[in-house]
N, C-alpha and C positions, 0 to 999 in steps of 0.2 A: 503494499500500499503505499501511495504518496502523499504527503500531507498537504492539504489544500491551504495555503495562507490565508487567502482571502476568505473561506469558511470558517478557520480559526479565529481571524479577526471579527468578523461577523456575531460569531459565538461570544467571545469576551464582550463585544458591545453590547449586546443583548443581555449578558448577565449583569453587567455594570448598571445598566437601567433598572434591572429588577432589584438589584443592591440598593441604588439611590432611593427607588419608589418605598421598599421595604427594609430599612437599614437595621430594624430589630430582629431580623432573622439572619443566621450563618448559611452560608451557601458553599459548598465544596463540588468540585467539579473533577472526574477523571474521565480521561478520553484518550483519543487516537495517539495523542504525544506520548503519553504514559503508557498505554498498551504495547507502542513499539519499543519500550525500554525492557519489557519481560518476554516479547515475542516480534523480534526484528523483522518477521516476514509474514507478519498479521496482514489478513485481508479484510476489506472493506466490511463484509458480511460478519467476519469474525469479531470486529469492533463491535459490531450491534449486538452479537451474543456476549460478549462481556459487559457491554453496559445493561443490556436485559437483565443480566445474572446479578450484576451489582444492584439494580433496583430492586429486584425481586426478593433477594437475600440480605438486604441490608439491614444489621443488627447496630442501633445506635450505642450499644454498650461496647463493642469492637472497633466499630466504625470501618473505614477503609484504607487498607494499607498495602505494601508492596507483596506482603504475604498472601493476602487474599486474592490480589491479582495473580500471583503467579499459581495459587491453588486453582483458580477458574482455567487459566491457560492449561493446567494439567488435566483437571476434570471434564470439562467442558469441551475444549478444544484438542484433548488427546496428545499434548505436546510437553516436552521437558526442557525449557529453554535457558532455564537459570536466572535468578533474580540480577537486577543492576548492582554495579559495584559502587 
């Protein structure tokens, strides 16, 4: 997958609008940039799978972290890529 900088910029701008409108909320996002760190040859379709899995299984007690991304890569995508250094 190749990152689309225009799409990333658009996403960032949209998120900033939401943050400005609702400053009392904390927003965290994980996406293609981070997914590429744990799976360098991830596809667009696999990024969607990663995002869906993160949304479906989110646990506010443990949050989202590199280990969770690695686990999804292994269990949902059937890969063993290794964590970023």
